[in-house]
N, C-alpha and C positions, 0 to 999 in steps of 0.2 A: 460423428461424435457420440454414437450410440454406446450404451453401456457395454463394456467388454471389448470395444474396438481397440486393437493394438497395432494395426498395420495401416499404412497410407502411402499414397504416391505424392503427397503434397510437399511443397517447398515453403520456406519461410517467406517467399515473395508472392505466394498465392493468396487471393482473398479468402476471407473466412467470415462466417456468420457469428455474431456475438450478441445474444439477446435479440433486440429489434434492429441491430445495426449490422451493416455489411462493412467489414474492415478491409482496407486496401491491401494489407499484408498481415503476416502473423508475428510481427516483431512488436513487442510492447516496451515502451519506455518505462522502466521501473521507477517507483516512487523514491525520491532522493531529497532529503532535508537540505535546504539551501540558506536558511536563516536570513531572508531578505525582508521579512515583514517588520513593521514598526512595533513599538511596545503595545499598541492596541490590537495587534494581530491583523493589521491591514496591509495587504501586499502593495508594493509600488507599481506604478504604471509599467515599469520595465518588465514585470512578471508576464504581462501579456505578450511582450516581444519574445521573451525567453521561451515560453511554451509554444508560441506560433512558429518560431524558428525550427522546432523539433516535430512539427506536424507530419513529417514523412513517416513517423511510426504509425503502425496500424492502430494502436491505442496508446495514449499517454495516461499514465496514472500519476497524479500530482504528489507533491510532497505531503507528508503527514500534516493534517489540519485538525485542530482541536474542535470538538463538537460543543464545547462549553468553556467558559472562562476557567472553571475548576479543573479542566482536563489538560491544561498546558504544562509541559515538562521541560521546555527549553526556551531560552531567549530567542526572539526572531522568527518564531514559527507562526503561521497564519491561523486564523480562526474562521469558523462558519457559524457564528451564533449572534451576530448583530448586523444591522443594515449596512454599515460602512464596509464591513468585510464582504458581505454579499455583493455589494456594488463593485468592489475590486475584482471579485471572482467573475462577475458578468463580463468585464473587459477581457479577462483571460479566455472565457468560453467563446466569446464572439471572435476573438483573434484566431483561435485555433480552428474554429469552424470556417472562417473566411479563408484559412490556409488549406482547407480540405481535410482536417484531422478530426479525431474523436478523442474525448477526454473524460476520465472519471476522477473524482476527488477522493483521495484517501482520507478517511476519518479516523483519527488516532487519539485515544485517551491514554496518557502515559502511566496512569496508576502510580505505583510506588516510585517510579523514576521521575522525580520532580522535587521542587523545593517550595516552601510556603511563600517565599517572596515573589513567586511567579503567578500566584493565584489569589483570588479575593480573600480578604482577611477572615471572612466568615466561612470559607471553604477549607477543606482538609485534604492532605495527601492520603489517598485511599488505595486499598488493595483487597484481594479476597481474604487474606489473613494478615495479621500484624507482624509480618516478617520483613525486615529491612533488606535492601540489596547491599551486598558487600562491595560497594564501589563509591566513587564520588559523583555528585551531581552539581550542575551549575546553578548558582543563585541568579537573580535578575541582573545583577551587576557583572556577571560572568565569572565570578570567583568560584572555584571548585571547593566543595565541602562534603563531608560524609553524608550519604543518603539517610534521610530521616526514617524513623519507625512509622510505617503507615497505619492508619486506622482501618480495621476490618469493616468492609461495607455491611451495613444492615440491610434487611430485606427492603426497607423503605428507600435506602440509598441506592440499591440496585435498580429499583423502579425509576428513580430520578435519572440515573445514567442511561438506562434504556430509552427513556423519553427524550433525553438530550440528543442521542444518536438519531432518533427518528426525526426530530425537529431540524437538525442540521442537514439531514438528507433532503428534506423538503426545501430548505434554502438552496442547497446545491443545485437541485433540478430547476428551481425557480430562477436561479442565476443563469441557466442555460447549459450547465454541465450535463453530460450525457448520463451520468450515474455516479455511484460512490463505491469505493472499495473499503471494506471494514478491516481494519488493521488488527489481526489476531496473531501477530508474529512479533519477533524481535524483543520479547521481554516486556511488552506493554500490557495494559490492563486486561484485554481479552485473552492474551496469551497467558497472563498470570492465573487466570481462572482455569485454563486448560492443563496447567502443570501441577503435579502433586508436590513439587518443591516449593511452590508459592501458594498453593491452595490446600490448606489443611482444615477446611471447613467440615463440619459433620451434619450440615443441614442439606437441603435439596440442591445446593450448588457445589457439593464436594463429597468425596468419599468413594465415588465409583466413576467409571468412564463417562457414563451418560449424565451423571450429575455435574461433573466438571465441565462437560460440554454445554450444559443448560444455559448458561449466561450468554454465550455466543449465539446460541440458537434463538434465545429470546430477543436479543438485539436485532438479529437478522429478520425475524418475524415482524418486529415492530417497524423496521425500515421498509420491509416489503409491503406492509399494510398501507404505507404512505406513498411510496413511489413505484411499487411493483418490483417483484423479485428479478425481473429481466434487466433491471438497471443496477443490480448489486453484484459486486465481486467480493470474495473473502480471501484474505492473505494469511497463510499459516507458515510456520517454520518448525516442523516436527524435529525434535532433537536439538533444537537451537540452544546455544549456551550464551548468546549475547545478552548483556544487561544482567549478568549473574543469574541466569536461568540454569536449572538442573533438570532439563526436560528429557530424561533418559528412560528407556523401557516404558514408554507411555504411548505406544502405538495404538492400543485399544481405545484411548480417548479420541484420537483423530479418526479412527474408523467409526466410532460412535457419532462423532460430529458429522462426518460425511453422510452417514445413514440418516441422521435426523434432518439434515439440510436438503438432502436429495429431493424429497417430495415438493419442496418449494421451487426447485429448478432455478436457482440464482444464475446469473449470466456466466459466471466462471469461478473456479477455485484456483488460486494463485499460490504456488508452493515453492518454498526455498529448498532446492535439491540437496539431499544428503547422498553422496555418490555410493556409499556402502550399504544403503538401506533399501530393502525390497518394498518398503511401505508405499513408495510413490507408485509402483506398479499396481498395488491393490487399491490405492485411492483413485488412480486413473480408471481402473476397472469399474469401480462403484459409482464414480461421479457421472451424472447424466448429461451435463452440458460441457462447455469449453473448459479444458484443463490447461493451465499455464504453468510452466516451469521457469524458475529463476535460477541462474547458474552459479550464484554464490556471491559472497561479499567482496571478493578480490576485484571484481569489476573489469577484469581483463579479457572476458570472453569475446571471441572473434567468431566470424561466420563458420569456420570449420568446427568450432565447439558447439554452436547452437543448431546448425542445420540438421545433424543426425537426430536430434530430439524430435523434430517434426517429421523427418523422413521415416523414422522407425515407428512413429505412432506413439512414442512416449509422452508427447504433449501435442496439443493443438496449436499453441502459441508459446513463444519464449520471451522472457523479459530480460532486458539488458540495462544496466545502470550507467556507470561512469563514462563509458564510451559515448553516450549521448551528450554528456556535458561538453566535451571538446569537439564532438562531431555532430552538429545539429542535423546534418544531412546523412546520418549514418546509414540508413537503408539504401540510399542511392549510391553511397560509396561502396557498400558491399555488392550491390547489384552490378556495378560497372568496374569492380576490381580496383578501385582507387585507394590510395594510402590513407590511413587514419592518423589524425592529429593526437598528440599527447595532451593530457589534462594537466592543469596546475593545481595540485592538491592544496596549496597554501591559500587558494581563493574559494574553497568549497563553502566556507561558513562565515565569510568576512563581511558580508553586506556589500552594497554597491554593485555597479555594473561590470567591474573588472572580473574576468573569469566567470561571467554570467551571460551576458548578451554579446560579448565581443569575439566569440569564436566564429570565424567565417565558414561558409560553405566551401567545399573544394571547387575550384574553377571548372573542373570537368563535369560537375553535376548540373550546372546551370542549363546546359543544352539538353539534358535528359529529364528535366522535371516532369514534362508532360507524359513520360513513359512510366512513371512510378506513382 
C-alpha cells in the first residue's frame, strides 16, 4: 500500500493490514442506514445479532451514527453521545468480536439534511452556508416536508461540532468498537463543506480547495488526537449528487483533502467510485495507507465486479452494501461459489427484526466457516 502502488497479486479473500488490525479478507460491509434505533437513539439488542451475523466481512462499517443530539437527520438512527447509546454499542462490539470480526462506527452529522423536530429545541439545522436542499426531509413523525433553510455555522459552532466528533469517537472506542469512519460523503455536513455548491463561505473554511477541505481536516485531527489516526477512516463521494449536491468540477478539493490528511496516516480512505473519473487513480496514488472503493449505490455488485478492483491494484479493499443485508455470510458464499439471496427492500427502514436478523446463512457455508 505504498504511495503510487497500482499493481498487486492480491485477491479479495486475502488478509490485509488496516491500521493496527489484521483483517481476514478485503471485503468491507458498507455503512447502511437501517432505522432500528429508538427515539432516544439507542439500538435494540437485535443490532448485536445483526452485526455479528455479518462478521465474515473483513471489516464492518456501521450505519451512520450521530455524534450529538443536534446532528440527527432521520428518525430511527442511533447516536454515540450518551451512556445508554454507548452501552448498546458495547453489545454490538462484543458480539462482532466474539464472531471474529472487526467493526468501525460511522459518525455522521447530517447538516442541512434534517428537521427541527428531530433535534433539541435549542439546536438548529446547520450547514456551511444558508442554502437549503431542494428536496423533502422527514420530520420526527415520518411525514415528509420541504428541507429547511439551514443556519450557516459560525466559527464557534464549527468548534462545537469538531468537539462533538472527537467526544463521540472516544465513546466508540470505549464501547469496544475498533475505530470510527468520518462520513464526508452523500451530502451530509462534512461533504457540504467540501462542495462549492453548498459551501459559499468567504472565510478560512471556503473559497479555495484547501479552505473547503479545512473542516474535514480539523475533525480528523481532533479525532486522531483522542483515539489515534490508525483508528480512523474517512468516507468521501467525489462528484456525488445525492441529497441535492452539485459536487462537479471539484477534484482539486479532494486532492487538497488527501494531501492534508496524508501526514496523519489515517487507517483508510473510503471512496464511492465514479466509473468515468480518473480522480480515483490520483487519490489512490497519493493516499499513504489503505484505499477502499465502494462500487456504487445500486448495491448489486457481485464478486466479478469487485475482484478486479483489488487484483488490478485500484483498491486495497472493496465495500459492498445491500448484498450483506440478505447474505450475512456473503464472503463465504463468494468464496465457495454459492448462490446469493435477494433482499427485501420494503424492510430496509421499517424497524423490527423482519428483514434485519432473519436472513439465514446458506446451508453450504456452515461446514466452511473455519476456512474463512
